[in-house]
N, C-alpha and C positions, 0 to 999 in steps of 0.2 A: 477630547479634541487635541490635535497636535499643536504644540507651540513651536514656532520657528526658532531654532537654535543658531546662534551666530557660528559661522564656519567659513573656512577658506575653500572656495569652490574647487580650485586646482588641487589642493591637498586632498579633499574628499574624493575627487576623480581618481587620483593616483592610488590612494589607499584601496578604494573599492575595486578598481580595475585590477590591481595586483592580486587581490583575494579571488576575484572571479576567474582570473587567468590560471590560478592554481587548482581550480576545480576541474574535474574531468568532464563535467556536463556543460559548462558555459561555452566551450569550444567544440562541442559535439553537435553537428548540424542536425542530427536525428532528434535532439532535444531542444536546442535553441538555434533556429535557422539564422543565417546571416542577416536577413532583413529584420529579425527580432532582437538581435544582440544589443543594439543601441537603446532599444526600449527597456530591455532588462537592466542594462547598466544604469539608465536614468531612474528607474524605479528603486533600485537598491540605494543609489545616492540620496534620493529624496528621503527615504526612510532613515538612512544613516544620519543625515544632517539634522533630523528632528529628534534624535536621541540625545538627552542632556548629559547623563553621567558617562564618564570616560570608560568605566568598567562595563557598562551596559553596551556601549558601542563595540567594545572588544568581544563580548559574548555574542552579539548580533553577527559579527563577521565570522566568528568561530562556527556558529550554527550553519551559516551559508556555506562555509568551506567544507563542512562535514555532512551535508545533505546526501542521502542516497536517492539519486534520481534515475528512474527507469524509463528507457525509451521503448518504442514499439519493437525495435530490434531485440531488446532485452526480453520483451514479452515472448517473442518467437523462440528464443533460446530456452527460456524458463518453461514454456509450454512443452517443448520437446523433451526437456528433462523430466517433467511430471509424467508425460506419456510413457517414457521408458520405465519409470518407477511403477506406474500402473500396470503395464504389460508384464513386468517381472512378477508382480503379485498375482496377476490374473492366471497365469500359466494355462492359457487356452480357454478359460471361462469367458462368457459374455460379459462385456463391460457397459454399464449404463452411466452416462455423465449428465448431471443436471445442475443448474445454478444453485448456489447456496443462498436461497432466498425464502422468506416466509410465503405461505400461500397468499396470493395476491388478489386484491380487488381492483380492477382497472388494468391499465396497460403501461404501468411504470416500467421503464427499462433500467435494469440494475447492472452493476459491473459483472456480476455472475453470468448474465446473459451474453455479454460481450466476450468474455474469456471462453465460455463454453462453445460459442460459435466458431472461435478460432481453431477448435479441434476438428473442424470440417475441412481444413486446408489440405492441399495435396502433399505436404511435407511428410505426413505420416505413412503414406504408401511407400515412400523411400525408406523410412525407418523400419517398416515391416520387412522389406527385402533385406536390409542390412542385418537385422537381428533375428529374422525368421519368425516374426510374430504371426499368430493365426487367430487371436481372439477377435470376435465380432464387436465392433464399437457402435453404440447407439447414443446419439446426442439428443436430449430433449429439453425444451424450455419450460415444460410443465409436467411435474411428476403426478400423472393421473393414476387413479386406482388400477387401471388396466396395466400400466407400466410397473406399478408396485407389485401387482399380482404376478407379472412376468418375472420380476426380480426374484420373488420368493420361489416360484416353481422351478426356475432354471438355475437356481443357486448362483446367480450372477454376482458380479462385483459392482457395488453402487458407490459412485463418487459424487459428493456434494462439493462443487467447485466455486472458488472465488479468486479474485486477483490478490486480495490482501486480508490478512487476519491481524488485528491489533491486540485487543484484550482477550479475544476469544469468546466473550460473553454472547454476542449475537450468533456466532457460529455454533456454539453449544446449544443455544436455545432453539435455533432452526433445526439442527440435527435431531434433537430430542423430540421436537414437535412431530416429526415424521416417524422416527424409530419407535416411539412409545405407542404408536397406533398399529404397529406391525408385529407379527410373530416371526422373527427372522433371526438368522445367524449374524450377530453384530460383527463377527470377525470379517464379514464380507462388505461392511459399510465403512466408508472413509470420508473424512473431510480433507480437502486438498486446496492449497492456495499457492500462488506463484511466490508471494513474499509473506513473511511473518515477522512479528516482533517476539522477543524472548518470552514476554509475559503471556501472550496468546498461546504460544506453543506449549508452555508449561501448564496453563489452565486446561487446555484440551486434553493433554496426556494425563493429567491428574483425574480427569473424568473417565479415564479408561477408553477413550475414543481413538481409533486409528487415525493417524494424521500424516499427510504427505505435504512437503513444501519444497521449493527450489532454492530460495535465498532467504537469509535472515538479515533484516534491516536493523539499524541502530537507534538507540534512544540517547538522551542526554547522559544518563549514567554509564553509558558505554564509552564515553570520551576519555575517562581517566579512572584509575582505581583509588585516587585520593578523595576520601569522603568529604573532607573540608572544602576542597576545590569544587566538588560537585554541588555541595550545599550553597556555596556562594554563587555558583553558576545558575542554580535554580532560582535564587532570589532575583538575579538580574533578568533571567528569562521571564519571570512573573511580572516584573516591572515593564518589560518590553511588551508583553501581551496586553497588559492593562492600558498602556500608553498608545500603542500602535493600533490595536484592534478594539477589543471590548472585554468585559468581564466574563464572557461565556467561553468555555473551553480554554481557560487560561493556560493549562498544561497539556492541552489536547484532550480528546475524549477519553474518559476513564483515567485521567492523570497519566497518560501514556508517555508524554514528553518525546514523541516520535520525531524522527528526522527523515521521514520517508516521503518521496514524491512519486506517485504513480501517474498514469495518464489522467486520472482524476485524483487530486491530492486527498489522502485520507484525513478525516477530522481528528485522528489520533496524533497527527503532526502538530508541533507547536503552532499556534494560530497566526502569528505574524508572518508566516510563510505562505498561508493560503487565504487569509481573510482580509478583504479590503476595508478601509475606513472612508469617511466622507471626503477626505482631501487627497489621499494617496492610494495608489493601487499596489497590491502586493506582488510577490514574485510569481507564484504558481497558484493563481486564483482557483478556488473550488466553487464551481457553480452550484447553487442550491435549487436550481430549476429542474 
């Protein structure tokens, strides 16, 4: 539970506002609209004022300033980038795109569904004209035996798609759950994501899996090459996680220490960015519903 720390309200306001104004996302209406800016400012101030140690306050602000926050406009650009990469690989072959999700029981909507659906927009007809693409694109929300059979018979390109890859563990597990049941040319099967962390990219490639991504997001260890600074930074970040949120995901899922904010914040991101506590709300809340 947070303990209120004595602070100068005006000083906190000036410090926090100065940091937020230096970020590209706080003043981007595609990310934080004008009517939400004051709410965001107040949330950050409340969290900042309840941090006791001076060095932890500094780390909290550095994390905020270095967040990689992606808007829906970024999604559009990244999807077009992925589309061009897929078409370049396909060279006229049929392309099947499906969400990177485990076989489901029930009707849970995952980020892979959302991103796959965006491939149905009209933008791609323009890209086809610009680049002369002629591959047939099929989007499916459910990789049925019939579609898998079609993939094998037609020597198609199969893309398992998601918005974000963190550690790569889930992506590899889902990919293998399908691939191990098929007799196919693995050279035609790919994992693709809009954004990746270095750790996830390396883990997927180490498995010998084809991987496409548009942008690489940062983690705490990307902020400096000085190992001593990073180690002290991690200690502060851990204290922040325990104080502001809870003991779960102290460093983000899989100890990722991510600084990524998607349209739904990944749990690989340090938890005080996306997890509420009983008294205060966080910056980019991740709904668990």
